[in-house]
NUZAVEX-121950 format. One record per atom (N, C-alpha, C, O): residue in one letter; x negated, y, z. Coordinates in steps of 0.2 Angstrom, whole numbers, plus 2048, in hexadecimal, padded with zeros to 3 digits. Each point is the difference from the previous one (the first is absolute). Example, Ala and Ser with C-alpha at 12.3 -4.5 7.8 and 13.67 -1.06 7.14 Angstrom:
2
A7BE7E4827 A804806800 A7FC806800 A7FB7FF803 S8078067F9 S7FC806801 S804805803 S7FD806801 
***
This chain:
95
X19C206A36 X8027FC7F7 X8017F8806 X8007FC7FC X801803805 X7FF7FA803 X8047F77FA X8017FC804 X8008047F7 X8007FA7FC X7FC8037FA X8008067FE X7FC7F27FE X7FD8057FC X8028007FA X7FB7FE7FC X80A803802 X8058017F9 X7FD8087FE X7FD8027FB X80880280C X801806805 X7F78047FE X7FF8057FD X7FE7F7806 X7F7803802 X8008017F8 X8008067FD X7FF7F47FE X7FE8027FA X8048027FA X7FE8017FA X808802809 X8038037FD X7FF8067FF X8018037FB X7FC80080C X7FE806803 X7FB8027FA X7FF8057FC X7FB7F4806 X7FB8037FA X7FF8047FB X7FE8057FF X8067F47FB X8048007FD X8018077FD X7FC8037FD X80B7FE806 X8028067FE X7FB804800 X7FE8017FB X7FD80280C X7FD803801 X7FA8027FD X7FA802802 X8087FB7F4 X7F88007FD X7FA7FE804 X7FB8037FF X8067F7808 X7F8800801 X7FE7F87FD X7FE7FC805 X8048027F5 X7FC7FA800 X7FF8017F6 X8028027FB X7F87FB809 X7FC8057F9 X7FE7F87FB X7FF7FA802 X8028087F8 X7FC7F77FD X7F88017FD X7FF8027FA X7FE7FC808 X7F97FF7F8 X8007FC7FE X7FB7FF7FC X8077FC804 X8037FA7FA X8017FE802 X7FE7FF806 X8098007F5 X8047FA7FD X8007FD7F9 X7FE8037FB X8047F6806 X7FF7FC7FA X8057FC801 X8027FD805 X8028027F5 X8098007FD X7FE7FC7FA X7FF8037FB X8017F5804 X8017FD7FB X8068007FC X8067FD800 X7F98067FC X8058017F7 X8067FB803 X7FE7FA800 X808807803 X8067FD802 X7FF7FE806 X8037FB802 X7FA809801 X8017FD807 X803803804 X8028047FD X8007FD809 X807802802 X7FA804807 X8027FC805 X7FB8077FD X7FD800805 X7F97FF7FE X7FE7FB7FD X7FB80B804 X7F78007FF X7FF7F8803 X8047FD803 X7F57FF7FB X8017FB803 X7FA802804 X7FE7FC805 X7FD80C7F9 X7FD801805 X80180A802 X8018047FC X7FD7FB80D X7FE8087FF X7FF805807 X802801806 X7FA8007F5 X7FB806808 X804805800 X8018047FB X8017FD80E X803807800 X7FF803806 X8027FE806 X7FB80A7F8 X80080180B X805802801 X8038047FB X8007FB80B X806804806 X7FD804804 X7FB7FD803 X80780B7FE X800803803 X804800806 X8068037FF X7F87F8808 X8037FF805 X800802805 X7FA801802 X80C800803 X7FE805804 X7F7801806 X7FE804804 X7FF7F47FB X7F9801805 X7FB8007FA X7FA7FF802 X8088017F8 X7F98027FB X8017FC7F6 X8047FC7FE X7F9807801 X8017FB7F9 X7FD7F8800 X7FB7FF803 X8097FB7F9 X7FF7FD801 X8027FA7F8 X8058017FD X7F77FC800 X7FD7FD7F8 X8077F9800 X7FF7FA802 X8048087FC X8027FD801 X7FE7FA7F9 X7FF8027FB X8027F6806 X7FF7FC7F7 X8057FB800 X8007FC805 X8038037F7 X8057FB7FD X7FA7F97FD X7FA8017FE X8087FB801 X7FD7FE7FB X8027F9800 X7FF7FC805 X8088027F2 X8037FA804 X7FE7F97FC X8037FB7FE X7F5807801 X7FA7F77FD X8007FF809 X8017FA803 X7FF8087FF X7FD7FC809 X8097FD805 X8058017FE X7F87FD808 X8047F8801 X8078087FF X7FD8057FD X8097FB805 X808805802 X7FA802808 X7FF806802 X8007F5801 X7FF80380C X7FB8047FF X7FF803805 X7FA7FF7F2 X7F8804800 X8058047F9 X7FB8017FB X80B801803 X7FF8057FC X7FE8087FF X7FD8047FC X8097FC80D X801807802 X7F9801804 X7FD7FB801 X80080B801 X7FB804803 X800805801 X8018057FD X7FF7F980E X7FE80B800 X7FB800806 X8027FD805 X7FA8067FB X7FD800805 X802803808 X7FC800805 X80D8037FA X802803809 X7FE7FB803 X7FD7FC7FD X805805809 X8027FD808 X8037FB801 X7FF7FC804 X8078047F5 X8057FD7FF X7FF7F7800 X8017FE7FA X7FF7FD809 X7FD7F97FB X8057FB7FE X7FE7FA800 X80A8097FC X8047FF800 X8008047F9 X7FB8037FE X80C7FB7FD X8018057FC X802808803 X8067FF801 X7F9808800 X7FD8027FF X8068087FD X8067FE801 X7FA8077FD X804803800 X7F98047F9 X8028057FC X7F97F9804 X7FD8077FB X8027F97FB X8018027FA X7FF7F8806 X8017FA7FE X8077FE7FA X8017FD7FB X802808809 X8087FD801 X8008067F8 X8037FF7FA X7FB807808 X8008047FD X7FE8037FA X8028047FD X7F87F8801 X7FF7FE7FA X8017FA7FA X8007FF7FA X8027FE80B X80A7F97FF X8028047FF X800801806 X8048037F8 X805805801 X8008037F7 X8047FF7FC X7F5805804 X7FD8037FA X7FF7FD7FA X8038017FA X7F97F9808 X7FE7FA7FD X8047FA7FD X7FE7FD7FB X808804807 X8087FC7FF X8017FC803 X8057FD7FF X7F6800808 X8017FD804 X804802804 X7FD802805 X8097FF7FA X804802807 X8017FA807 X801801806 X7FF7FA7F6 X8047FB806 X7FB800806 X8017FC806 X7FA8087F9 X7FB7FF808 X800806803 X7FE801806 X8088037F6 X802807807 X8067FC803 X803803804 X7FF7F87FA X8097FC801 X7FD7FE80A X804801805 X7F87FD7FC X7FE800805 X7FD802806 X7FB8027FF X8077FE809 X800803805 X7F97FF803 X7FE7FA801 X7FF80D800 X7F97FD803 X8007FC809 X804800804 X7F67FC7FB X8017FE805 X7FF803807 X7FB803800 X8087FD804 X800801808 X7FB805802 X800806802 X7F97F57FD X7F8801803 X7FC8067FC X7FA803802 X80B8017F5 X7FE8037FD X8018047FE X7FD8047FC X80B7FD809 X8048087FE X7FB805800 X7FB7FF803 X8078067FB X7FD807801 X800801803 X7FE806801 
***
């Protein structure tokens, strides 16, 4: 899986995204808080999305990737933030 979208879609399609906490205000198009687990190739990763944080700190994942990763992109797709999966994985972090 060379690109972020393919990897993220594979996790979602395989049912490897499990949400634990989802908070969506009435009328909001997407959640403002998501805590989920992604069962990745090298373990389980807890992903957190918090819209109250600055944009660069809204998403977190403990995996080895230094930037946007397939686990975050998978939760983004699942939670209604598809733009995350539109990017490609930078060369230094390709799977």
